[in-house]
N, C-alpha and C positions, 0 to 999 in steps of 0.2 A: 578282556582283563586277565583271564587265566593265562593266555598265551604270553602277554607282556610280563606277568609275574614269573612265569616259567623261564623265559629267556633271560630275565634279570638274574635269576638264580644260576642258570647255566653260565652266565657271564662271570658271576662271583666264583663259581667253581673253576672256571678256566683260569682266572687270575691266581687263585690259590695254588693250583697245580703248576702253573707256568713259572711262578716265582721260585718254587722249590726245584723245578726241573732245570731252570737256568743255572741255579747253584750246582746241581748235579752235573750239568753239562760242563761247567768250568773245571770241576774236579776230574772230568774224563777227557779233557784236552780240547774242548771247544772254547777258544779264548774270549769270544765276545758274543753279544746277543745276536748280531746279524748272521754269524756263522751258525749259531744254534738254530735260528729261524730257518735258514736255508736247509739244514738237515731235516728239520721237521717237515718242511714243505715237500721235500723229496719223498718222504714217506707217504704223506697225504696225497700228493699228486699221482703217485703210482696207483693208488687204490680208488681215488674219487674223480680224478680227471680235472681237478681245479687246484688253485694255489692259495686258498685261504687257510690260515692257521686256526684250527678249531681246538677246543680243549681236549677233545677225545683223540686228537693226534698225538698228544704227549704220552699217554700210556702206550700207544702203538710204537712211538719212538723208543720208549724205555724197553719194551719187549724186544725190539729188533737190534738196538744198539747198546744196551746196558745189561747184557746177559749176566756177566760175572758179578758185578757189585750189587745186583738187584736185591739180594737178601738183606745186606746191611742197610741199603737205602730204605727198604721197607721198614726195617726195625727202627731206624732213626726218625722216620716220618709217619709213625703209626697214628698219631693224633691227627695229622693233616689228612691222612687217608680216610680216617673215620669221618671227618667233617665233609670231605669231598663226596664220600659215598652217600651220606645223608642228603646233601644238597642235590646230588644226581637223582636220588630216589624221589625227592619232592618235585624236582623239575620234570622227572619222567612222568609222574602222575598228571602234571599240568600240560606237558607238551610232548610226551612220549620221547623226550630227549632228542627230537628231530631238529636238524639244523635249519637255519633260515634258508628260504628257497634261493637257489642260484638265479641270478638275473636271466630273463629270457627275452627281453625286449630292449629296443634302442630308441632314444630320442636324440636326433642329431640336429643341432641348431646352428645356423650360419647367419651371423650378423654382417651383412655386406658392408665393405668399405670401412671397417672398424679398426683403427690403429690400436696396437697393443698398449701404447703409452696412455691411452684414455682410461684404462682400467686401474682403479686404485690397487687392485690385487697384483698388478705388475709393477707400477711405479711408486707405490706407497699410499698413505692415507689420501683419500680423494672422495668427495661427496658426489661425484658425477655418476658413479656406477654402483650404488649400494646393493642392488640385487645380485650382480655378478660377484661383487666382493664377498657377500654373505655366502654365495654358492661356493666360492673358492675356499671358504673355511671348512667345507665338507668334501673337498675334491682334490684331485691332483692338478696342480697349477704349473703348466709347462711355460715358464717365463721367457724362454728363447725358442719360440716356434716360428718357422719361416715358410712362406708361401713359395710355390714353384713358378708363379707368374704374377704380374702386377695388375691383372684384370680378371673378370669373373669367369668366363667360359673355360679357359685352360686351367685355372686354379681349382674350380670346383670339380672339373673332370679329374684332376689329380686326387682330390679327396675321394671321389666315387670309385676310381679305378686303382688307386695306389700305384700310379705310374707318373713319371715326369712327362711334360707336354710332348716331347719328341717321340715318346713311346706310346702315348694314347691318341695323339693325332688331332685333338680338338684345339681350336684356337684360330690362328690366321692373323692377317693384318687388317688395318682399317678398311672396311668395306669388302674385304676378300676373306671370308670366314670359312672355317672347316668344322664340320660337326663330328661328334664322337662316332667312330665306326661301329657297325653292328656287332662285329666280332669282339669288341672290348668287353671285358668281364667287369661288372659293376657290383658294388656292395649290395644294392637293391636286388640284383639277380641272385647273388649268393644267399641273401636272407630269404627271398621268396622260395628258392629251391630247398631251403631248410625248413619250410613250413610256416614262415612268418607272414603275416599280412603286411603289405608295404604301401606307404602313402607319402606324398610330398605336397606341401603348400609353399609355392614359390612365387616370385614377383618380378621376373624379368624374362624376356624372350629367349635369352641364351639357355635357360633351363627348361625349354619347351621341347616337345617331340621333334620339331624341325632340326634341332641341334643334337639329337640323339641322347639327351640328358635324362630322359624318363625311362630308360631301359630298366626293366625289373620292377617298376612300380605298378601296383594294382589300381591305385587311385591317385590321380594327379589333379591339383587345382593350381593352374598357372595363370597369374594375372599379367597380361601384356599391356602396359600403359600406353595411352595415346601420346603422352609426352612425359617429361620428367616433372611436370606440374600436376600430373594425374596419377600419382602412385597409390597403391593400396597401402594404407597405413598399418603399422604394427598391431594396432588394436584389432582390426578385422582379421589379420593373419592369425593372431592368437585365438580369436573366436573360432575360426575355421579349424584350427588344429585341435582345440579342445572338443569341438563338436564331433570331429572324426573319432577322437579317443572315447567319447561317450558311447559311440556305436560299436567300436572295435577294440577297445582297450582290454577287454576280458581275455583276449587271446594274445599269444606272442606277436610282436609287431616291430617294424621299423618305421619311424615317422621322421621325415626331414621337414624342418621348419626354417624358412628363409625370410629374414627381415631385411628389407631393402632401404629403410629410411635414411641411414647416414650417407647414402649416395646422393649426388647432385640431382635435383636442386635441394638445398638445405632449407626446409620449411617446417620446423618442429611445431607441434601444437602447444598451447598453454597447458600447464604452467612452465614447461621446459623452455619455451621461447623466452619468456620474461626472466628466467633464472640465469640464462647464459648469454643471451644476445646482447650486443653492444647497444648503447643508447641510440634511439632512433629506429631500431629494428624490433622493439619489443611488441609493438602493436600493428605494424604495417608490413605488407609484403611488397611494397613498391621497389625496394632495393635488392630483391632476390637476384642472384647471379648464377648462371649455369645452363641456360638454354642453349640449344644447338648453335645458333648464330654467334652468340657471345663466346662460347668455347672455341669455335672454329677461328674466330678472329684472334683469340688469345694464342692459339697454337701457331697461327700464321704470323704472329708478331705485330698485328695491326693495332692491338690495344695492350696496355700494361696494367697490372694491378699494383696499387700503392700499398704501403705498409698498413694504412688504415683499412684498406679493403681486406687484407689478410686477417686483421683483428676481427673485423665484422664477420667475415665468412667463418673464421674459426669458432666464434661464439655460437653461430647458428648450427654449425656442425656438431659442436659439443651438446647443444640442445637435442639434436637428433639421436646422438649416442645415448644420452640420458633417458630419452623417451623409449628407445629400444630396450634399454636396460630394465626399465619399469615393466615393459610387456614381457620380457623374459622372466622376470620375477613372478608375474601373474601366471605364466605358463607353468612354472615350477610348482606354484601353489595349486594349480589345477591338477597336476599329476598327483599331488598328495590327496586332494579332495576326491579324486576318482579312484584312489586306492592302487595306483600303478607305480608310484614312486619307489615302493619297496622291492620291485622286481625289474625296474628299467634302468639301464645305463643311460646317463645323460651326458652328452658331450656338446660343448659350445665353443665356437671358433669364428674366425672371419676368413674371407677369401683373400683379402688384400687390404692395404691401408690407403692413405691419402697424403698428398704432399701439400704443405703450406709454406712454400718458399724456402725450404731447407736447402734445396739445390737450384734455386732460381726459377721455380715453376710452380704449377698448381695442378690439382686433381690426380689422376692415376693413369696407368696403361703405357707410360712412355719411358720409364727408367727402372733400374733394378736396385735403387738405394733402399735402405732398410725402413724408411718411413712408409714405403709401399710393400715391403716383404715381411716385416716383423708383425706378426698377428697374435692375438690371444688364443689359448687352447686350455680349456678346463674340462676335466673328465671326472665324473662321479659315478661310482659303482656301488650298489648295495653290498654291505658287508665288507667294505674296504678295511682291512686289518689295521692299517696305519693311519686311517682317517685322512685329514688334510696333509698333503705333501707338496712341497715347493721344489720343483725340479729345474735346475739351471742348465742341464745338458742341452745343446742345440738339437732340436728335433724338427721334423718337416710335416706338412699336411698329408703327404703320402703315407705317413705312419698311422693315420687315424683309422682307416678301414681294417687293417689287420689287428689293431688293438681292440676294436669293437667286436670283431669276430671271436677273438680269444676270450673276451670277457663273458660272452654269452655261450661259449662252448660250441662254436661253429668252426668247421675246418677252414683254415685259411687257404685260398686257392693259390696255386703256384705262380699265377700271373701277378699277384700282389707283390710289388717290389719293396714296399716299405717295411720297417721293422715294427713288431708289436712293442708297445710301451708298457705292457702289464708289469714287467719286472720293476719299473720305476714306481708304479702305483703301490707296490709292496715294499718299497724302501730300498730296492736293489739298484745296481748301477746299469747304465746303458753304454753299449759300445760306441765309440766315436766313429763317425764316417762322414764323408763330404756331402754337402747339400747343394744341389744344382737348381738354379732358377733361370728361366728363359721365356721367350715368347711375348716380348712387349708388343702392344697393338699398334703403336705409332711412334714416330721418331726413328733414329738410327737403330738398326738391329743390335740387340745386346744379349749377352749370356753372362751369368755370374756363378761363381763357385766359392763356397766358404768351407774352410777346414779349421776347426777350433776357433781361434780369434783372428784368423787371417781370411781376407776376402779379396777376390779379384773380380773386376768387371771388364769384359772385352766388348768393345763397341766397333762395329763395322760401318764405315762411312763410304757410300758408293762414290766412285771417282770416274767411272766411264759407263758407256751405254750397255756394256756386257754384264753389268752388275758386279764386276770386281770392285773391291773396296779396300781402303786403307784401314788397318786395325789399330785401335787405340786402347791402351791398357791403363787401368787404375788398380792400385793395390792399397789396401787399408789394413792397419792394425786395429782391430775393433776393440781390443782391450784398452788401448790408450786413446783411441779416436772413435768412440762409438757412433758419432754423428757423421762419420765418413767425409771429413772436411779436408784431409791432407792426403793427397796421392803420393805414396812413397815408392812407386814402382822403380824410378831411376836409382834410388838409393839402396834397393834390395834386389838386384838382378838375379841372385841365386834363388831366393824365395819365389820371385815371379816366374822364373823358368820352371821350377818344380811344380808350381800350381798349374801352369799352362800345360805341362805334360800330363798331369792328372786330368785336366779338363779335356784335352784331346782324346784321352782314353775313354772318358765317359761319353763323349760325343761321337765316338767311332762306331757305335752300334747301329743296327738297322732302325730306320725311322718309320713310324706308322703314317699311313696316308689317310688323313681325315677326308671326309666326304664333303663336297660343296653342297650346302643346303639349297633346296629349291624354294627361294623366297619370293613371295608375291610382291607386287609393287606396294601394296598396303603394309606388308610386313617390313619392307625396306624403309618406308616412310616413318614407321614407328621407331626403327633403329636410328634413323637419321635424327629424329627429334631428341634422342638421348646422346647424340654426338658420336655414334658408332659408324655412320656412313656419311660421306661428303654430299 
């Protein structure tokens, strides 16, 4: 109680000082609040190593940047100074005027196969994801976040290594996979070397040691399902995560929590099934779709889905997303109950989306359209000065690791190629840069590049036994055509050529050689049951 009262008084004192200091700043040539904030942050960052604006930064700012007018300012604000001094003395008795602790831990949540447009926080009011929407009200919401690949292994490898697929090497094609090389530097390794306990609770074989994805984790609980009818549900995943936190949450940590439920087969529990599933699917599992044989026939063109099938599958998928949302909410409440929420950065995202006939097909792994690449990203850090922030700048999943490192004051390794997004959390701008996506698992090989509102997809279709192929180009103006329905490549040859040159430059670097995993026949059988091996 004393601490809460003290920090409340500190907060009052901060606002009293801040309001007057902003007025002082205007008179001294700082035209707006953002410029003033930036100057204060520069003072604080130099001395404390973080970028939060605290009220005691303002006097420091005045001392260093308002030397001349200080006397007159003091005279005109004598009453304010007295009030602030009294509040500081009272707060000091209760809290020793100490700042809130800097976050020292990370909870990284990945909701597999979750499209960004399923979140109310991204597309508007929506009862499907109340927990994520409430979390977004306390977080930085990056509404235009894009994955580097349309399937799990290369995408999550990009999250862990802050590299695009061609540079980290994990991925491959259907049945011919490559694991993450041992020399890759992962977020878990960086955190472990900084003294954090590291743990992961994951639910697919691609995140197992065989694929190099457990590098740096002290504790790993990987569930490898017998088939996609035997997944570990989000409830058990949350239980395991909270159990680990009960034992280890008193010390700095990195915890990765991976919910797999929105992935095929869509089989949400009640009440989520009854809330979203189409009539006839509320109580029965007889019409489930997505087992290996069905998916293979769909890919080979032996069966087709009707519009009714897409409605039915979409409802079941929405039920899985809503169920995962509820378990995410329980995880966040558990962090609060365990007393770690006040010192843990929480980031939640997806690795890729899912297609429901937007471009004539279903599921994921085969194209680079935005229904597969546009993913949610929410980041909440204790003591965020600006509270909830909605950021519309395009960002990428490779930006997650450097952001988390900076937030808990860990040095960002030189191998991390993404940009830290901390400036955006503080209300600042982010530099624009191109975002590359590649590594589709099946179908014609594709690579995509987006710069601002422009996006190209280059598809290579094999035409001879030597593997040489014809290249096909798609160009989209995402501002006017966010659904990527109109290819305008022929009408904009200059824009196409400029983006192709930029793409060639990005692809000209040295490629990492992923390692071929030594999979047993049993392991290959389990991957086959998920549709990953013929």
